[in-house]
C-alpha positions as semicolon CSV with decimal commas, in nm:
position;residue;x (nm);y (nm);z (nm)
1;X;-0,437;0,535;3,770
2;X;-0,344;0,455;3,411
3;X;-0,567;0,165;3,291
4;X;-0,261;-0,014;3,144
5;X;-0,157;-0,096;3,504
6;X;-0,479;-0,296;3,540
7;X;-0,391;-0,496;3,227
8;X;-0,074;-0,619;3,400
9;X;0,187;-0,379;3,258
10;X;0,444;-0,268;3,515
11;X;0,497;0,091;3,628
12;X;0,820;0,180;3,443
13;X;0,665;0,079;3,108
14;X;0,333;0,249;3,190
15;X;0,517;0,569;3,281
16;X;0,692;0,561;2,944
17;X;0,374;0,506;2,742
18;X;0,190;0,771;2,947
19;X;0,450;1,024;2,829
20;X;0,376;0,907;2,472
21;X;0,008;0,994;2,523
22;X;-0,129;0,644;2,592
23;X;-0,418;0,716;2,828
24;X;-0,659;0,432;2,757
25;X;-0,595;0,102;2,580
26;X;-0,758;0,047;2,242
27;X;-0,998;-0,249;2,214
28;X;-0,732;-0,476;2,058
29;X;-0,486;-0,384;2,334
30;X;-0,742;-0,426;2,612
31;X;-0,837;-0,777;2,503
32;X;-0,506;-0,912;2,374
33;X;-0,252;-0,792;2,634
34;X;-0,386;-1,002;2,927
35;X;-0,385;-1,312;2,703
36;X;-0,035;-1,252;2,566
37;X;0,109;-1,174;2,911
38;X;0,052;-1,536;3,011
39;X;0,307;-1,634;2,745
40;X;0,139;-1,973;2,712
41;X;-0,076;-1,935;2,400
42;X;-0,030;-1,911;2,028
43;X;-0,241;-1,615;1,923
44;X;-0,431;-1,485;1,618
45;X;-0,547;-1,122;1,631
46;X;-0,761;-0,971;1,356
47;X;-0,787;-0,593;1,365
48;X;-0,764;-0,305;1,118
49;X;-0,451;-0,098;1,072
50;X;-0,429;0,201;1,303
51;X;-0,588;0,023;1,600
52;X;-0,272;-0,008;1,813
53;X;-0,144;-0,356;1,727
54;X;0,222;-0,264;1,789
55;X;0,158;-0,193;2,157
56;X;-0,067;-0,500;2,174
57;X;0,232;-0,728;2,115
58;X;0,520;-0,492;2,204
59;X;0,420;-0,435;2,568
60;X;0,380;-0,807;2,649
61;X;0,720;-0,881;2,490
62;X;0,885;-0,629;2,723
63;X;0,722;-0,803;3,019
64;X;0,808;-1,160;2,915
65;X;1,169;-1,143;2,792
66;X;1,483;-1,174;3,004
67;X;1,686;-0,860;2,936
68;X;1,978;-0,979;3,146
69;X;2,055;-1,209;2,852
70;X;2,182;-1,078;2,517
71;X;2,061;-1,338;2,268
72;X;1,757;-1,319;2,035
73;X;1,443;-1,409;2,229
74;X;1,175;-1,250;2,008
75;X;1,146;-1,212;1,630
76;X;0,894;-0,973;1,475
77;X;0,840;-1,016;1,099
78;X;0,662;-0,741;0,902
79;X;0,619;-0,664;0,530
80;X;0,800;-0,332;0,477
81;X;1,100;-0,136;0,594
82;X;0,880;0,157;0,704
83;X;0,677;-0,068;0,931
84;X;0,998;-0,237;1,051
85;X;1,145;0,098;1,154
86;X;0,819;0,213;1,309
87;X;0,783;-0,102;1,525
88;X;1,148;-0,079;1,634
89;X;1,108;0,286;1,731
90;X;0,784;0,219;1,919
91;X;0,928;-0,069;2,123
92;X;1,236;0,138;2,211
93;X;1,007;0,420;2,327
94;X;0,801;0,180;2,540
95;X;1,124;0,052;2,700
96;X;1,298;0,383;2,760
97;X;1,280;0,342;3,141
98;X;1,419;-0,013;3,127
99;X;1,783;-0,122;3,128
100;X;1,972;-0,331;2,871
101;X;1,688;-0,353;2,616
102;X;1,834;-0,405;2,269
103;X;1,606;-0,393;1,962
104;X;1,753;-0,424;1,611
105;X;1,574;-0,334;1,285
106;X;1,672;-0,564;0,997
107;X;1,553;-0,450;0,653
108;X;1,667;-0,409;0,296
109;X;1,788;-0,081;0,151
110;X;2,025;-0,014;0,442
111;X;2,378;-0,127;0,526
112;X;2,375;-0,496;0,614
113;X;2,714;-0,463;0,784
114;X;2,569;-0,213;1,034
115;X;2,284;-0,450;1,110
116;X;2,525;-0,742;1,154
117;X;2,733;-0,536;1,398
118;X;2,427;-0,456;1,607
119;X;2,328;-0,822;1,616
120;X;2,680;-0,925;1,717
121;X;2,679;-0,676;2,008
122;X;2,374;-0,849;2,153
123;X;2,003;-0,824;2,090
124;X;1,684;-0,956;2,251
125;X;1,423;-0,837;1,997
126;X;1,478;-0,854;1,619
127;X;1,229;-0,667;1,399
128;X;1,276;-0,766;1,037
129;X;1,147;-0,781;0,682
130;X;1,160;-1,138;0,547
131;X;1,402;-1,084;0,256
132;X;1,684;-0,924;0,457
133;X;1,625;-1,158;0,755
134;X;1,670;-1,462;0,532
135;X;1,990;-1,313;0,393
136;X;2,135;-1,275;0,744
137;X;2,027;-1,630;0,836
138;X;2,198;-1,765;0,524
139;X;2,516;-1,589;0,633
140;X;2,486;-1,781;0,963
141;X;2,511;-1,445;1,142
142;X;2,225;-1,500;1,387
143;X;2,109;-1,782;1,612
144;X;1,735;-1,821;1,667
145;X;1,761;-2,150;1,857
146;X;1,647;-1,983;2,182
147;X;1,371;-1,763;2,041
148;X;1,064;-1,777;2,264
149;X;0,821;-1,564;2,063
150;X;0,765;-1,500;1,691
151;X;0,528;-1,219;1,589
152;X;0,391;-1,209;1,232
153;X;0,260;-0,854;1,189
154;X;0,048;-0,764;0,886
155;X;0,055;-1,133;0,790
156;X;-0,186;-1,090;0,500
157;X;0,036;-0,819;0,352
158;X;0,346;-1,038;0,373
159;X;0,166;-1,316;0,186
160;X;0,033;-1,073;-0,076
161;X;0,391;-0,963;-0,137
162;X;0,505;-1,322;-0,200
163;X;0,694;-1,384;0,127
164;X;0,538;-1,723;0,206
165;X;0,852;-1,917;0,115
166;X;1,079;-1,678;0,305
167;X;0,860;-1,704;0,615
168;X;0,875;-2,083;0,597
169;X;1,255;-2,074;0,572
170;X;1,293;-1,828;0,862
171;X;1,055;-2,010;1,096
172;X;1,233;-2,341;1,027
173;X;1,533;-2,197;1,218
174;X;1,325;-2,131;1,533
175;X;1,238;-2,385;1,808
176;X;0,916;-2,587;1,789
177;X;0,820;-2,486;2,143
178;X;0,812;-2,112;2,068
179;X;0,486;-1,921;2,078
180;X;0,363;-1,760;1,756
181;X;0,152;-1,443;1,760
182;X;-0,012;-1,352;1,429
183;X;-0,172;-1,013;1,363
184;X;-0,360;-0,936;1,042
185;X;-0,619;-0,695;0,908
186;X;-0,790;-0,963;0,698
187;X;-0,812;-1,341;0,716
188;X;-0,776;-1,486;0,366
189;X;-0,722;-1,860;0,323
190;X;-0,343;-1,816;0,303
191;X;-0,330;-1,659;0,651
192;X;-0,554;-1,935;0,784
193;X;-0,309;-2,193;0,644
194;X;-0,017;-2,021;0,823
195;X;-0,210;-2,034;1,151
196;X;-0,283;-2,402;1,102
197;X;0,077;-2,484;1,005
198;X;0,264;-2,299;1,280
199;X;0,020;-2,282;1,569
200;X;-0,136;-2,522;1,813
201;X;-0,487;-2,438;1,927
202;X;-0,431;-2,059;1,904
203;X;-0,637;-1,808;2,100
204;X;-0,830;-1,611;1,835
205;X;-0,941;-1,252;1,881
206;X;-1,141;-1,066;1,617
207;X;-1,214;-0,697;1,656
208;X;-1,531;-0,642;1,453
209;X;-1,623;-0,879;1,170
210;X;-1,345;-1,050;0,979
211;X;-1,212;-0,851;0,682
212;X;-1,442;-0,557;0,752
213;X;-1,336;-0,198;0,714
214;X;-1,300;0,069;0,979
215;X;-1,643;0,195;1,091
216;X;-1,512;0,555;1,096
217;X;-1,447;0,561;0,720
218;X;-1,702;0,690;0,468
219;X;-1,679;0,517;0,130
220;X;-1,768;0,703;-0,190
221;X;-1,740;0,625;-0,559
222;X;-1,756;0,840;-0,872
223;X;-1,840;0,702;-1,217
224;X;-1,654;0,885;-1,495
225;X;-1,550;0,834;-1,854
226;X;-1,201;0,689;-1,890
227;X;-1,073;0,994;-2,077
228;X;-1,202;1,224;-1,799
229;X;-1,047;1,034;-1,510
230;X;-0,755;1,266;-1,439
231;X;-0,968;1,582;-1,475
232;X;-1,230;1,433;-1,242
233;X;-0,960;1,341;-0,991
234;X;-0,828;1,700;-0,986
235;X;-1,179;1,835;-0,940
236;X;-1,236;1,608;-0,640
237;X;-0,908;1,731;-0,490
238;X;-0,998;2,095;-0,555
239;X;-1,338;2,041;-0,391
240;X;-1,155;1,937;-0,072
241;X;-0,917;2,230;-0,006
242;X;-0,783;2,086;0,321
243;X;-0,717;1,740;0,178
244;X;-0,415;1,552;0,312
245;X;-0,435;1,226;0,125
246;X;-0,284;0,914;-0,025
247;X;-0,370;0,834;-0,387
248;X;-0,337;0,468;-0,491
249;X;-0,241;0,361;-0,842
250;X;-0,180;0,011;-0,977
251;X;0,168;0,052;-1,121
252;X;0,493;0,237;-1,068
253;X;0,459;0,396;-1,413
254;X;0,107;0,521;-1,344
255;X;0,217;0,651;-1,003
256;X;0,505;0,848;-1,152
257;X;0,297;0,991;-1,437
258;X;0,012;1,105;-1,211
259;X;0,255;1,269;-0,967
260;X;0,441;1,448;-1,247
261;X;0,112;1,572;-1,397
262;X;-0,004;1,703;-1,058
263;X;0,324;1,882;-0,992
264;X;0,305;2,040;-1,338
265;X;-0,049;2,155;-1,255
266;X;0,067;2,324;-0,935
267;X;-0,023;2,067;-0,667
268;X;0,199;1,970;-0,372
269;X;0,239;1,605;-0,470
270;X;0,505;1,337;-0,509
271;X;0,523;0,965;-0,583
272;X;0,622;0,664;-0,375
273;X;0,702;0,341;-0,558
274;X;0,943;0,050;-0,563
275;X;1,198;0,205;-0,799
276;X;1,293;0,477;-0,549
277;X;1,614;0,434;-0,351
278;X;1,584;0,426;0,027
279;X;1,722;0,780;0,041
280;X;1,465;0,908;-0,210
281;X;1,188;0,724;-0,029
282;X;1,288;0,867;0,309
283;X;1,295;1,217;0,159
284;X;0,943;1,182;0,017
285;X;0,807;1,042;0,344
286;X;0,975;1,318;0,546
287;X;0,804;1,582;0,332
288;X;0,471;1,402;0,362
289;X;0,490;1,364;0,740
290;X;0,580;1,734;0,768
291;X;0,274;1,804;0,547
292;X;0,475;1,997;0,289
293;X;0,319;1,741;0,053
294;X;-0,057;1,742;0,026
295;X;-0,091;1,432;-0,191
296;X;0,120;1,116;-0,184
297;X;0,078;0,905;-0,499
298;X;0,165;0,544;-0,419
299;X;0,144;0,181;-0,524
300;X;0,002;-0,079;-0,286
301;X;0,343;-0,229;-0,217
302;X;0,515;0,106;-0,157
303;X;0,243;0,229;0,081
304;X;0,245;-0,075;0,306
305;X;0,360;0,007;0,654
306;X;0,305;0,382;0,617
307;X;0,174;0,518;0,945
308;X;0,097;0,888;0,909
309;X;-0,155;1,057;1,134
310;X;-0,447;1,271;1,018
311;X;-0,473;1,143;0,660
312;X;-0,811;1,284;0,556
313;X;-0,868;1,102;0,227
314;X;-0,764;0,784;0,052
315;X;-0,830;0,806;-0,321
316;X;-0,837;0,489;-0,530
317;X;-0,732;0,625;-0,868
318;X;-0,737;0,261;-0,977
319;X;-0,915;-0,010;-0,780
320;X;-0,686;-0,285;-0,646
321;X;-0,679;-0,623;-0,820
322;X;-0,719;-0,807;-0,489
323;X;-1,035;-0,706;-0,303
324;X;-0,863;-0,744;0,037
325;X;-0,616;-0,472;-0,061
326;X;-0,898;-0,218;-0,051
327;X;-0,922;-0,272;0,326
328;X;-0,551;-0,194;0,362
329;X;-0,575;0,113;0,141
330;X;-0,872;0,262;0,320
331;X;-0,708;0,181;0,655
332;X;-0,449;0,455;0,590
333;X;-0,712;0,707;0,700
334;X;-0,934;0,724;1,014
335;X;-0,652;0,599;1,235
336;X;-0,667;0,601;1,615
337;X;-1,041;0,666;1,629
338;X;-1,048;0,957;1,381
339;X;-1,271;0,981;1,075
340;X;-1,177;0,970;0,709
341;X;-1,303;0,928;0,354
342;X;-1,212;0,658;0,102
343;X;-1,291;0,750;-0,259
344;X;-1,295;0,526;-0,568
345;X;-1,287;0,678;-0,918
346;X;-1,424;0,411;-1,150
347;X;-1,565;0,347;-1,494
348;X;-1,901;0,185;-1,555
349;X;-1,753;-0,164;-1,592
350;X;-1,614;-0,158;-1,238
351;X;-1,946;-0,121;-1,060
352;X;-1,947;-0,496;-0,998
353;X;-1,616;-0,467;-0,817
354;X;-1,760;-0,195;-0,592
355;X;-2,038;-0,437;-0,493
356;X;-1,777;-0,706;-0,418
357;X;-1,584;-0,466;-0,195
358;X;-1,907;-0,371;-0,015
359;X;-1,965;-0,736;0,073
360;X;-1,609;-0,771;0,205
361;X;-1,599;-0,454;0,418
362;X;-1,961;-0,478;0,532
363;X;-2,037;-0,117;0,438
364;X;-2,219;0,049;0,150
365;X;-2,050;0,295;-0,084
366;X;-2,225;0,625;-0,148
367;X;-2,246;0,717;-0,515
368;X;-2,124;1,077;-0,542
369;X;-2,135;1,328;-0,827
370;X;-1,826;1,503;-0,960
371;X;-1,871;1,864;-0,845
372;X;-1,932;2,131;-1,104
373;X;-1,685;2,410;-1,172
374;X;-1,911;2,652;-0,983
375;X;-1,922;2,420;-0,680
376;X;-1,542;2,400;-0,670
377;X;-1,498;2,776;-0,694
378;X;-1,751;2,833;-0,416
379;X;-1,582;2,575;-0,191
380;X;-1,237;2,726;-0,252
381;X;-1,362;3,079;-0,187
382;X;-1,509;2,997;0,153
383;X;-1,207;2,788;0,245
384;X;-0,997;3,099;0,184
385;X;-1,238;3,313;0,386
386;X;-1,223;3,060;0,671
387;X;-0,843;3,057;0,658
388;X;-0,822;3,438;0,672
389;X;-1,074;3,452;0,958
390;X;-0,881;3,198;1,168
391;X;-0,524;3,300;1,088
392;X;-0,309;3,352;1,395
393;X;-0,184;3,712;1,407
394;X;0,163;3,778;1,543
395;X;0,084;4,118;1,692
396;X;0,440;4,196;1,793
397;X;0,592;4,131;1,451
398;X;0,315;4,277;1,235
399;X;0,273;4,596;1,442
400;X;0,564;4,778;1,280
401;X;0,412;4,731;0,932
402;X;0,055;4,831;1,013
403;X;0,098;5,208;0,934
404;X;0,235;5,134;0,586
405;X;-0,036;4,875;0,522
406;X;-0,307;5,122;0,627
407;X;-0,159;5,388;0,398
408;X;-0,165;5,142;0,106
409;X;-0,534;5,065;0,165
410;X;-0,636;5,423;0,249
411;X;-0,826;5,473;-0,076
412;X;-1,013;5,142;-0,048
413;X;-1,328;5,070;0,149
414;X;-1,353;4,769;0,380
415;X;-1,558;4,585;0,117
416;X;-1,295;4,654;-0,153
417;X;-1,013;4,521;0,067
418;X;-1,211;4,203;0,138
419;X;-1,292;4,153;-0,231
420;X;-0,929;4,187;-0,333
421;X;-0,797;3,950;-0,068
422;X;-1,059;3,691;-0,162
423;X;-0,982;3,732;-0,532
424;X;-0,611;3,660;-0,491
425;X;-0,673;3,284;-0,487
426;X;-1,031;3,277;-0,615
427;X;-0,948;3,422;-0,958
428;X;-0,722;3,126;-1,036
429;X;-1,008;2,881;-0,990
430;X;-1,254;3,104;-1,174
431;X;-1,025;3,109;-1,479
432;X;-0,958;2,734;-1,464
433;X;-1,321;2,631;-1,420
434;X;-1,473;2,880;-1,666
435;X;-1,710;2,676;-1,887
436;X;-1,604;2,355;-1,707
437;X;-1,788;2,052;-1,851
438;X;-1,991;1,797;-1,655
439;X;-1,755;1,505;-1,590
440;X;-2,015;1,261;-1,456
441;X;-2,082;0,964;-1,684
442;X;-2,422;0,979;-1,854
443;X;-2,677;0,701;-1,813
444;X;-2,564;0,539;-2,140
445;X;-2,201;0,555;-2,033
446;X;-2,280;0,412;-1,690
447;X;-2,458;0,130;-1,869
448;X;-2,132;0,043;-2,042
449;X;-2,180;0,210;-2,380
450;X;-1,892;0,454;-2,365
451;X;-1,830;0,544;-2,728
452;X;-1,917;0,345;-3,037
453;X;-1,561;0,266;-3,138
454;X;-1,485;0,049;-2,835
455;X;-1,159;0,234;-2,779
456;X;-0,992;0,192;-2,442
457;X;-0,829;0,486;-2,269
458;X;-0,551;0,509;-2,017
459;X;-0,541;0,733;-1,710
460;X;-0,468;1,052;-1,905
461;X;-0,731;0,994;-2,172
462;X;-0,497;0,849;-2,436
463;X;-0,560;0,515;-2,602
464;X;-0,421;0,215;-2,422
465;X;-0,065;0,123;-2,513
466;X;-0,051;-0,223;-2,354
467;X;-0,122;-0,571;-2,485
468;X;-0,234;-0,864;-2,269
469;X;-0,042;-1,187;-2,332
470;X;-0,101;-1,550;-2,236
471;X;0,181;-1,781;-2,120
472;X;0,139;-2,152;-2,045
473;X;0,314;-2,135;-1,706
474;X;0,151;-2,072;-1,370
475;X;0,145;-2,142;-1,000
476;X;0,172;-2,520;-1,052
477;X;0,517;-2,443;-1,195
478;X;0,606;-2,261;-0,871
479;X;0,571;-1,915;-1,025
480;X;0,443;-1,613;-0,836
481;X;0,409;-1,268;-0,992
482;X;0,765;-1,166;-0,909
483;X;0,905;-1,491;-1,050
484;X;0,708;-1,452;-1,372
485;X;0,825;-1,092;-1,412
486;X;1,186;-1,202;-1,371
487;X;1,137;-1,494;-1,614
488;X;0,987;-1,272;-1,885
489;X;1,253;-1,002;-1,846
490;X;1,542;-1,252;-1,839
491;X;1,431;-1,422;-2,161
492;X;1,334;-1,111;-2,357
493;X;1,569;-0,845;-2,216
494;X;1,283;-0,597;-2,177
495;X;1,265;-0,366;-1,876
496;X;1,041;-0,458;-1,583
497;X;0,902;-0,104;-1,608
498;X;0,730;-0,193;-1,937
499;X;0,549;-0,493;-1,790
500;X;0,202;-0,411;-1,663
501;X;-0,053;-0,621;-1,479
502;X;0,042;-0,985;-1,405
503;X;-0,221;-1,251;-1,325
504;X;-0,077;-1,588;-1,221
505;X;-0,333;-1,868;-1,256
506;X;-0,296;-2,243;-1,201
507;X;-0,149;-2,383;-1,525
508;X;-0,124;-2,057;-1,715
509;X;-0,084;-1,682;-1,658
510;X;-0,155;-1,346;-1,820
511;X;0,072;-1,043;-1,829
512;X;0,068;-0,706;-2,003
513;X;0,353;-0,552;-2,198
514;X;0,390;-0,225;-2,387
515;X;0,269;-0,263;-2,747
516;X;0,617;-0,186;-2,875
517;X;0,756;-0,487;-2,687
518;X;0,505;-0,751;-2,802
519;X;0,716;-0,882;-3,091
520;X;1,028;-0,879;-2,872
521;X;0,852;-1,093;-2,611
522;X;0,718;-1,343;-2,864
523;X;1,055;-1,368;-3,040
524;X;1,234;-1,403;-2,706
525;X;1,037;-1,717;-2,622
526;X;1,090;-1,895;-2,953
527;X;1,242;-2,238;-2,885
528;X;1,237;-2,180;-2,505
529;X;1,147;-2,482;-2,294
530;X;1,056;-2,510;-1,927
531;X;1,124;-2,853;-1,777
532;X;1,120;-3,002;-2,126
533;X;0,791;-2,833;-2,218
534;X;0,776;-2,566;-2,493
535;X;0,682;-2,224;-2,356
536;X;0,389;-2,077;-2,549
537;X;0,312;-1,704;-2,574
538;X;-0,015;-1,587;-2,728
539;X;-0,222;-1,271;-2,730
540;X;-0,521;-1,298;-2,500
541;X;-0,836;-1,241;-2,700
542;X;-1,183;-1,149;-2,589
543;X;-1,290;-1,515;-2,569
544;X;-1,044;-1,614;-2,298
545;X;-1,200;-1,751;-1,982
546;X;-0,963;-1,652;-1,704
547;X;-1,152;-1,802;-1,414
548;X;-1,188;-2,166;-1,500
549;X;-0,921;-2,415;-1,412
550;X;-0,689;-2,351;-1,705
551;X;-0,876;-2,528;-1,984
552;X;-0,840;-2,338;-2,310
553;X;-1,153;-2,275;-2,513
554;X;-1,127;-2,316;-2,888
555;X;-1,060;-1,975;-3,035
556;X;-0,999;-1,833;-2,692
557;X;-0,653;-1,701;-2,778
558;X;-0,557;-1,510;-3,089
559;X;-0,239;-1,663;-3,219
560;X;0,030;-1,502;-3,423
561;X;-0,033;-1,572;-3,788
562;X;0,171;-1,436;-4,073
563;X;0,376;-1,220;-3,840
564;X;0,086;-1,001;-3,726
565;X;-0,111;-0,976;-3,404
566;X;-0,469;-0,892;-3,324
567;X;-0,661;-0,824;-3,010
568;X;-0,464;-0,742;-2,703
569;X;-0,687;-0,477;-2,551
570;X;-0,583;-0,414;-2,195
571;X;-0,844;-0,408;-1,924
572;X;-0,991;-0,066;-1,848
573;X;-0,855;0,112;-1,545
574;X;-0,483;0,061;-1,577
575;X;-0,235;-0,213;-1,526
576;X;-0,033;-0,344;-1,241
577;X;0,343;-0,358;-1,213
578;X;0,529;-0,590;-0,985
579;X;0,863;-0,646;-0,820
580;X;1,096;-0,511;-1,083
581;X;1,430;-0,668;-1,136
582;X;1,332;-1,031;-1,081
583;X;1,610;-1,276;-1,129
584;X;1,635;-1,422;-0,781
585;X;1,548;-1,768;-0,911
586;X;1,692;-1,968;-1,188
587;X;1,404;-2,117;-1,380
588;X;1,511;-2,478;-1,400
589;X;1,271;-2,528;-1,109
590;X;1,554;-2,558;-0,856
591;X;1,652;-2,317;-0,586
592;X;1,979;-2,132;-0,645
593;X;2,213;-2,225;-0,363
594;X;2,490;-1,991;-0,478
595;X;2,286;-1,675;-0,428
596;X;2,144;-1,646;-0,077
597;X;2,049;-1,281;-0,105
598;X;1,694;-1,250;-0,238
599;X;1,665;-0,929;-0,435
600;X;1,312;-0,822;-0,359
601;X;1,178;-0,470;-0,389
602;X;0,924;-0,382;-0,124
């Protein structure tokens, strides 16, 4: 008997999930399904990605809803279109033996008219991303007055992406007596506030310790010089011939550049970031799922919701700005009980961040050494030997060619044939790694003394081309990172692509722009006021204290004097882009009523 029967799931659903390969419930499913089947509790479930959360809430929904009625009874909110489509597909598969089950996926980047038509025909379960869902609500095209259940999946991700306000607006259209089920990989304060605001005495279930990482993931870090980062990254990839991985970068620009460099160097790689159209994104993901891509280079936002089996490695080319994001990154591997490796390539100044991550995930990182050129060549050689030894031979097809092959090799001994086959691929690595230098940072470099000049380097070893700016606006002015990006771009007419990392503080913020755009940004904010207050732009100097309540230390910022600027080094390790485009708010502090569609890239 399938154990799902014992959890209270009926036979037609169990038969469907048995055909999908569901033999035993995962821990989150085993403990949450009996609770959710009662339909009487608000619920908070904390579990890592890849542990089967979709079935944990999807199966109870199929048991509890009335499918003789064709109005929305359940709303599932999730952060990305990929996850939206995945949840929709999974629920449809679970319900394939049931009648009159209608599930609609509502997400940006697809035809809204098609989605509206599906809703109008009748739907019981709506799976949606917040931005598009709010658009449809504003068009008064859906009625949630009889919704019984709201599921917030990947709640921490939705808050990280700035969807708090959208979620508030959407949930305000649902009945007070509904039940809310919240699933999250981590439990930051923002998620705790959502639980307190929308739930009444929720049943809480934590699989493992809060915010911890998957126990099946090994965590490694490599300390390298900034100028050697890309070369070290390639060497790590070459040392793992069977790698099928996701590489995380901070920005869209960095993602694109790394992918282009890898393709130029002969690797099967491509990028995934917010500037891709839905069609381009689907094409990249199709190639990755079919494993015609070996490496997917992605930003945090673009990779959210990706569910690809058998990812062997997650490589943090740049560490995330938010510590919790590391848990989400590493959770792309070791899914469904498998093992995986999460690698961080860092400089000496980021060792403190590694220790912070260790405290959050409850696991120690292993310090690894960048392999030597000889080590890589040896690993590649035996990978080739292993591949030849285990290749499946199509006897019927190859038989007709064997006489000609034997004639070609007639003058060669067995040892000569083996040498030549091995050398086909091996010679390429021998040539590339001839006289390869040691890329591991020396003791002095690990201690933070990387070069006397104090130069900073970007990901390809070139000097940094970004300047960090201060602006006297922050979260108290109702700005998030996307709002600030839109505000800067609207007032200066620079492209969102040239804006790097954005840090929104309480009464002030920092953002990075390309060096060539610094004067344009400063000039663009001359005589600009926000709510009657002059907007001030200054270059952030070395004396700025970014972690203390917003008070400015004397001499902390280097002002523009005599038309010239000083300072402006960007932080080592890259910069972070954000939702490009902006412009979905006016910046008088009021909400724009004439523009219901929120243009958010996710």
